[in-house]
LUMRO-572159 format. One record per residue (C-alpha): residue number from 1; x, z, y; residue in three letters. Coordinates in Angstrom, 3 decimals. Layout:
# residues N
@pos: NUM | east: X | up: Z | north: Y | code: Ala
...
***
This chain:
# residues 207
@pos: 1 | east: -3.008 | up: -54.018 | north: -14.449 | code: Met
@pos: 2 | east: -6.393 | up: -54.253 | north: -12.753 | code: Ser
@pos: 3 | east: -7.455 | up: -51.820 | north: -10.034 | code: Thr
@pos: 4 | east: -10.184 | up: -50.514 | north: -12.361 | code: Met
@pos: 5 | east: -7.688 | up: -49.778 | north: -15.152 | code: Arg
@pos: 6 | east: -5.329 | up: -48.057 | north: -12.706 | code: Leu
@pos: 7 | east: -8.175 | up: -45.936 | north: -11.341 | code: Leu
@pos: 8 | east: -9.199 | up: -45.000 | north: -14.877 | code: Ser
@pos: 9 | east: -5.653 | up: -43.905 | north: -15.629 | code: Gly
@pos: 10 | east: -5.485 | up: -41.686 | north: -12.545 | code: Val
@pos: 11 | east: -8.897 | up: -40.212 | north: -13.377 | code: Thr
@pos: 12 | east: -7.801 | up: -39.444 | north: -16.926 | code: Ala
@pos: 13 | east: -4.641 | up: -37.804 | north: -15.604 | code: Leu
@pos: 14 | east: -6.708 | up: -35.647 | north: -13.252 | code: Ala
@pos: 15 | east: -8.638 | up: -34.285 | north: -16.232 | code: Leu
@pos: 16 | east: -5.480 | up: -32.489 | north: -17.332 | code: Phe
@pos: 17 | east: -5.094 | up: -30.704 | north: -13.987 | code: Leu
@pos: 18 | east: -6.528 | up: -27.142 | north: -13.784 | code: Pro
@pos: 19 | east: -10.094 | up: -26.798 | north: -12.478 | code: Cys
@pos: 20 | east: -11.062 | up: -23.820 | north: -10.333 | code: Ala
@pos: 21 | east: -14.139 | up: -21.857 | north: -11.321 | code: Gln
@pos: 22 | east: -15.484 | up: -19.032 | north: -9.159 | code: Ala
@pos: 23 | east: -15.452 | up: -15.618 | north: -10.842 | code: Ala
@pos: 24 | east: -15.890 | up: -12.019 | north: -9.669 | code: Val
@pos: 25 | east: -13.113 | up: -10.204 | north: -11.500 | code: Val
@pos: 26 | east: -13.698 | up: -6.764 | north: -9.968 | code: Tyr
@pos: 27 | east: -16.669 | up: -5.301 | north: -8.121 | code: Asp
@pos: 28 | east: -16.535 | up: -1.605 | north: -7.220 | code: Glu
@pos: 29 | east: -20.337 | up: -1.441 | north: -7.174 | code: Ala
@pos: 30 | east: -20.298 | up: -2.309 | north: -10.894 | code: Val
@pos: 31 | east: -16.956 | up: -1.112 | north: -12.245 | code: Leu
@pos: 32 | east: -16.327 | up: 1.960 | north: -10.103 | code: Gly
@pos: 33 | east: -13.843 | up: 2.826 | north: -7.380 | code: Asp
@pos: 34 | east: -10.483 | up: 1.193 | north: -7.247 | code: Leu
@pos: 35 | east: -7.548 | up: 3.613 | north: -7.121 | code: Ser
@pos: 36 | east: -6.770 | up: 5.292 | north: -3.807 | code: Asn
@pos: 37 | east: -3.223 | up: 6.121 | north: -4.881 | code: Ile
@pos: 38 | east: -0.586 | up: 3.496 | north: -4.179 | code: Gly
@pos: 39 | east: 1.758 | up: 4.580 | north: -6.968 | code: Thr
@pos: 40 | east: -0.997 | up: 4.171 | north: -9.577 | code: Ser
@pos: 41 | east: -3.110 | up: 1.205 | north: -8.444 | code: Pro
@pos: 42 | east: -5.960 | up: -0.196 | north: -10.523 | code: Ser
@pos: 43 | east: -5.043 | up: -3.232 | north: -12.613 | code: Phe
@pos: 44 | east: -7.193 | up: -6.288 | north: -11.938 | code: Val
@pos: 45 | east: -6.856 | up: -9.207 | north: -14.344 | code: Ser
@pos: 46 | east: -6.814 | up: -12.641 | north: -12.732 | code: Ile
@pos: 47 | east: -6.703 | up: -16.146 | north: -14.201 | code: Ala
@pos: 48 | east: -6.518 | up: -19.767 | north: -13.124 | code: Ser
@pos: 49 | east: -9.035 | up: -20.612 | north: -10.421 | code: Gly
@pos: 50 | east: -11.087 | up: -18.268 | north: -8.252 | code: Ser
@pos: 51 | east: -10.742 | up: -14.473 | north: -8.610 | code: Asn
@pos: 52 | east: -13.006 | up: -12.456 | north: -6.334 | code: Val
@pos: 53 | east: -12.325 | up: -8.755 | north: -5.750 | code: Val
@pos: 54 | east: -15.048 | up: -6.738 | north: -3.977 | code: Arg
@pos: 55 | east: -14.835 | up: -3.180 | north: -2.779 | code: Gly
@pos: 56 | east: -15.520 | up: -0.631 | north: -0.064 | code: Thr
@pos: 57 | east: -13.071 | up: 1.374 | north: 2.004 | code: Thr
@pos: 58 | east: -13.727 | up: 4.094 | north: 4.530 | code: Gly
@pos: 59 | east: -12.211 | up: 6.418 | north: 7.078 | code: Asn
@pos: 60 | east: -14.702 | up: 9.281 | north: 7.506 | code: Pro
@pos: 61 | east: -12.242 | up: 11.482 | north: 9.377 | code: Gly
@pos: 62 | east: -11.681 | up: 13.839 | north: 6.439 | code: Ser
@pos: 63 | east: -9.293 | up: 11.446 | north: 4.719 | code: Gly
@pos: 64 | east: -9.081 | up: 7.679 | north: 4.412 | code: Ala
@pos: 65 | east: -10.455 | up: 5.887 | north: 1.353 | code: Asp
@pos: 66 | east: -7.768 | up: 3.332 | north: 0.614 | code: Arg
@pos: 67 | east: -8.054 | up: 0.813 | north: -2.202 | code: Asp
@pos: 68 | east: -5.012 | up: -0.177 | north: -4.248 | code: Tyr
@pos: 69 | east: -4.963 | up: -2.788 | north: -6.997 | code: Phe
@pos: 70 | east: -2.313 | up: -4.728 | north: -8.897 | code: Thr
@pos: 71 | east: -2.518 | up: -8.303 | north: -10.148 | code: Val
@pos: 72 | east: -0.142 | up: -10.314 | north: -12.295 | code: Val
@pos: 73 | east: 0.498 | up: -13.982 | north: -11.576 | code: Val
@pos: 74 | east: 1.405 | up: -15.464 | north: -14.990 | code: Pro
@pos: 75 | east: 4.437 | up: -17.652 | north: -15.610 | code: Ala
@pos: 76 | east: 3.765 | up: -21.242 | north: -14.588 | code: Gly
@pos: 77 | east: 1.127 | up: -20.148 | north: -12.062 | code: Met
@pos: 78 | east: 1.120 | up: -19.254 | north: -8.379 | code: Arg
@pos: 79 | east: -1.174 | up: -17.409 | north: -5.974 | code: Leu
@pos: 80 | east: -2.199 | up: -20.220 | north: -3.645 | code: Glu
@pos: 81 | east: -4.614 | up: -18.517 | north: -1.255 | code: Ser
@pos: 82 | east: -6.462 | up: -15.333 | north: -0.380 | code: Leu
@pos: 83 | east: -9.786 | up: -16.027 | north: 1.314 | code: Lys
@pos: 84 | east: -11.989 | up: -13.449 | north: 3.019 | code: Val
@pos: 85 | east: -15.431 | up: -13.592 | north: 1.415 | code: Gln
@pos: 86 | east: -18.953 | up: -13.505 | north: 2.903 | code: Pro
@pos: 87 | east: -20.326 | up: -9.964 | north: 2.984 | code: Gly
@pos: 88 | east: -17.101 | up: -8.534 | north: 4.381 | code: Thr
@pos: 89 | east: -17.770 | up: -5.994 | north: 7.144 | code: Thr
@pos: 90 | east: -15.254 | up: -4.540 | north: 9.568 | code: Val
@pos: 91 | east: -15.474 | up: -1.442 | north: 11.788 | code: Leu
@pos: 92 | east: -13.578 | up: -1.207 | north: 15.040 | code: Gly
@pos: 93 | east: -12.837 | up: -4.933 | north: 14.969 | code: Gly
@pos: 94 | east: -10.025 | up: -4.893 | north: 12.400 | code: Leu
@pos: 95 | east: -9.300 | up: -3.869 | north: 8.818 | code: Ser
@pos: 96 | east: -5.943 | up: -3.854 | north: 7.017 | code: Phe
@pos: 97 | east: -4.525 | up: -5.542 | north: 3.930 | code: Ile
@pos: 98 | east: -0.945 | up: -5.329 | north: 2.726 | code: Gly
@pos: 99 | east: 0.931 | up: -6.439 | north: -0.385 | code: Val
@pos: 100 | east: 4.068 | up: -5.158 | north: -2.075 | code: Gln
@pos: 101 | east: 5.981 | up: -6.904 | north: -4.833 | code: Ala
@pos: 102 | east: 5.762 | up: -5.034 | north: -8.122 | code: Gly
@pos: 103 | east: 3.236 | up: -2.779 | north: -9.826 | code: Ser
@pos: 104 | east: 3.052 | up: -0.086 | north: -7.127 | code: Gln
@pos: 105 | east: 2.630 | up: 0.370 | north: -3.389 | code: Val
@pos: 106 | east: 5.319 | up: 2.893 | north: -2.518 | code: Thr
@pos: 107 | east: 5.084 | up: 2.509 | north: 1.262 | code: Val
@pos: 108 | east: 3.777 | up: 5.690 | north: 2.930 | code: Asn
@pos: 109 | east: 0.307 | up: 4.844 | north: 4.306 | code: Pro
@pos: 110 | east: 0.728 | up: 7.327 | north: 7.151 | code: Thr
@pos: 111 | east: 4.403 | up: 6.643 | north: 7.804 | code: Gly
@pos: 112 | east: 3.782 | up: 4.067 | north: 10.517 | code: Gly
@pos: 113 | east: 6.271 | up: 1.569 | north: 9.073 | code: Ser
@pos: 114 | east: 5.646 | up: -1.547 | north: 6.974 | code: Pro
@pos: 115 | east: 9.221 | up: -1.600 | north: 5.664 | code: Val
@pos: 116 | east: 9.009 | up: -2.174 | north: 1.919 | code: Gly
@pos: 117 | east: 5.882 | up: -4.310 | north: 2.070 | code: Leu
@pos: 118 | east: 6.125 | up: -7.975 | north: 1.183 | code: Leu
@pos: 119 | east: 3.555 | up: -8.730 | north: 3.870 | code: Gly
@pos: 120 | east: 0.486 | up: -7.444 | north: 5.707 | code: Trp
@pos: 121 | east: -2.124 | up: -8.373 | north: 8.296 | code: Thr
@pos: 122 | east: -5.286 | up: -7.185 | north: 10.005 | code: His
@pos: 123 | east: -8.456 | up: -9.151 | north: 9.309 | code: Tyr
@pos: 124 | east: -11.925 | up: -9.286 | north: 10.837 | code: Ser
@pos: 125 | east: -15.291 | up: -10.912 | north: 10.194 | code: Thr
@pos: 126 | east: -14.049 | up: -13.997 | north: 12.063 | code: Thr
@pos: 127 | east: -11.749 | up: -14.566 | north: 9.066 | code: Asp
@pos: 128 | east: -14.634 | up: -14.980 | north: 6.603 | code: Ile
@pos: 129 | east: -14.041 | up: -18.214 | north: 4.698 | code: Gly
@pos: 130 | east: -10.422 | up: -18.420 | north: 5.858 | code: Asn
@pos: 131 | east: -7.212 | up: -18.187 | north: 3.847 | code: Asp
@pos: 132 | east: -5.228 | up: -15.273 | north: 5.303 | code: Ile
@pos: 133 | east: -2.336 | up: -15.414 | north: 2.803 | code: Leu
@pos: 134 | east: -0.058 | up: -17.290 | north: 5.257 | code: Pro
@pos: 135 | east: -0.734 | up: -14.620 | north: 7.899 | code: Arg
@pos: 136 | east: -0.016 | up: -11.818 | north: 5.442 | code: Ile
@pos: 137 | east: 3.391 | up: -13.405 | north: 4.891 | code: Gly
@pos: 138 | east: 4.278 | up: -13.042 | north: 8.577 | code: Thr
@pos: 139 | east: 3.441 | up: -9.325 | north: 9.008 | code: Gly
@pos: 140 | east: 5.886 | up: -7.828 | north: 11.507 | code: Leu
@pos: 141 | east: 8.467 | up: -5.550 | north: 9.892 | code: Gly
@pos: 142 | east: 7.667 | up: -6.572 | north: 6.308 | code: Ala
@pos: 143 | east: 9.965 | up: -8.638 | north: 4.087 | code: Thr
@pos: 144 | east: 7.787 | up: -11.707 | north: 4.644 | code: Gly
@pos: 145 | east: 7.148 | up: -14.861 | north: 2.668 | code: Phe
@pos: 146 | east: 5.914 | up: -18.394 | north: 3.177 | code: Ser
@pos: 147 | east: 3.734 | up: -20.571 | north: 0.993 | code: Gly
@pos: 148 | east: 2.308 | up: -19.534 | north: -2.365 | code: Ala
@pos: 149 | east: 3.397 | up: -16.425 | north: -4.269 | code: Leu
@pos: 150 | east: 5.062 | up: -17.213 | north: -7.579 | code: Gly
@pos: 151 | east: 4.847 | up: -15.543 | north: -10.971 | code: Ala
@pos: 152 | east: 5.129 | up: -11.756 | north: -10.970 | code: Gly
@pos: 153 | east: 3.278 | up: -8.530 | north: -10.182 | code: Ser
@pos: 154 | east: 1.799 | up: -7.861 | north: -6.752 | code: Tyr
@pos: 155 | east: 0.085 | up: -4.711 | north: -5.521 | code: Ser
@pos: 156 | east: -2.475 | up: -4.871 | north: -2.720 | code: Phe
@pos: 157 | east: -3.490 | up: -2.128 | north: -0.282 | code: Trp
@pos: 158 | east: -6.814 | up: -2.430 | north: 1.602 | code: Val
@pos: 159 | east: -7.919 | up: 0.017 | north: 4.297 | code: Gln
@pos: 160 | east: -10.492 | up: 0.394 | north: 7.070 | code: Glu
@pos: 161 | east: -8.934 | up: 1.257 | north: 10.431 | code: Thr
@pos: 162 | east: -11.947 | up: 2.933 | north: 12.080 | code: Ala
@pos: 163 | east: -14.318 | up: 5.788 | north: 11.188 | code: Ala
@pos: 164 | east: -17.010 | up: 4.889 | north: 8.657 | code: Gly
@pos: 165 | east: -17.057 | up: 2.656 | north: 5.583 | code: Ser
@pos: 166 | east: -16.926 | up: -1.109 | north: 5.268 | code: Ser
@pos: 167 | east: -17.130 | up: -3.675 | north: 2.488 | code: Ser
@pos: 168 | east: -14.638 | up: -6.385 | north: 1.700 | code: Tyr
@pos: 169 | east: -14.310 | up: -9.353 | north: -0.584 | code: Gly
@pos: 170 | east: -11.191 | up: -11.398 | north: -1.266 | code: Phe
@pos: 171 | east: -10.861 | up: -14.531 | north: -3.368 | code: Asp
@pos: 172 | east: -7.397 | up: -14.776 | north: -4.904 | code: Leu
@pos: 173 | east: -6.946 | up: -18.368 | north: -6.040 | code: Ala
@pos: 174 | east: -4.486 | up: -19.093 | north: -8.842 | code: Leu
@pos: 175 | east: -3.262 | up: -22.567 | north: -9.706 | code: Ala
@pos: 176 | east: -0.679 | up: -24.001 | north: -12.052 | code: Ala
@pos: 177 | east: 2.680 | up: -24.891 | north: -10.587 | code: Val
@pos: 178 | east: 2.655 | up: -28.712 | north: -10.603 | code: Pro
@pos: 179 | east: 4.909 | up: -30.274 | north: -13.215 | code: Glu
@pos: 180 | east: 7.295 | up: -32.647 | north: -11.399 | code: Pro
@pos: 181 | east: 6.613 | up: -35.517 | north: -13.803 | code: Ala
@pos: 182 | east: 2.824 | up: -35.151 | north: -13.598 | code: Ile
@pos: 183 | east: 2.913 | up: -34.791 | north: -9.827 | code: Ala
@pos: 184 | east: 5.070 | up: -37.948 | north: -9.565 | code: Leu
@pos: 185 | east: 2.787 | up: -39.964 | north: -11.849 | code: Leu
@pos: 186 | east: -0.270 | up: -38.810 | north: -9.923 | code: Phe
@pos: 187 | east: 1.350 | up: -39.764 | north: -6.596 | code: Ala
@pos: 188 | east: 2.418 | up: -43.148 | north: -7.981 | code: Met
@pos: 189 | east: -1.118 | up: -43.794 | north: -9.218 | code: Gly
@pos: 190 | east: -2.623 | up: -42.990 | north: -5.834 | code: Leu
@pos: 191 | east: 0.050 | up: -45.065 | north: -4.115 | code: Gly
@pos: 192 | east: -0.729 | up: -48.031 | north: -6.349 | code: Gly
@pos: 193 | east: -4.408 | up: -47.765 | north: -5.509 | code: Leu
@pos: 194 | east: -3.626 | up: -47.653 | north: -1.801 | code: Ala
@pos: 195 | east: -1.410 | up: -50.756 | north: -2.031 | code: Leu
@pos: 196 | east: -4.052 | up: -52.699 | north: -3.972 | code: Arg
@pos: 197 | east: -6.763 | up: -51.681 | north: -1.535 | code: Ala
@pos: 198 | east: -4.562 | up: -52.783 | north: 1.382 | code: Ser
@pos: 199 | east: -3.808 | up: -56.114 | north: -0.284 | code: Ala
@pos: 200 | east: -7.506 | up: -56.708 | north: -0.858 | code: Ala
@pos: 201 | east: -8.256 | up: -56.085 | north: 2.804 | code: Arg
@pos: 202 | east: -5.333 | up: -58.152 | north: 4.081 | code: His
@pos: 203 | east: -4.683 | up: -61.092 | north: 1.686 | code: Pro
@pos: 204 | east: -1.521 | up: -63.120 | north: 2.225 | code: Leu
@pos: 205 | east: -2.068 | up: -66.567 | north: 3.790 | code: Pro
@pos: 206 | east: -2.061 | up: -69.410 | north: 1.308 | code: Ser
@pos: 207 | east: 0.704 | up: -71.971 | north: 1.610 | code: Arg
***
């Protein structure tokens, strides 16, 4: 098989892999406030690729405006990353995001304990453009997780930690769980290309 034919085969295989397309799936400025009650969060529909959620939280001193929303990762998919988006503002240096498995956040927001959360972290404007999902998974006192989040329901809790209001944007990226056979074929194709390229650069001496 020629290098060109092998490359064509790998390219054709790549066409069957999911392609990410940016999409704003919820914007409070357009669709209204997300729920501020953890036991009845707003449902936000997400799909393969990019899923941007935008909102505003505040802490005016008369009661915190917390945002709660639930997403469902479909079977065969996984939540690969959660990136802080441009336009995010933070007061007091840090804002808060937590996640609980299931369709509710039952953890008391004023209880001072993260027990019951799957994960949590503080974020700031220095995190814009960064994937903070791995850091959420290491929140002290929470159950914790590593890597992508698999199929299931997840409820997020977003809150400003200082007085005033701030805006946030998060991009929740969904991707298909790689099929072992497809992943193996793709790796073999790339490996074959690498071997052929190496052979072309370093031909064996003629006898």
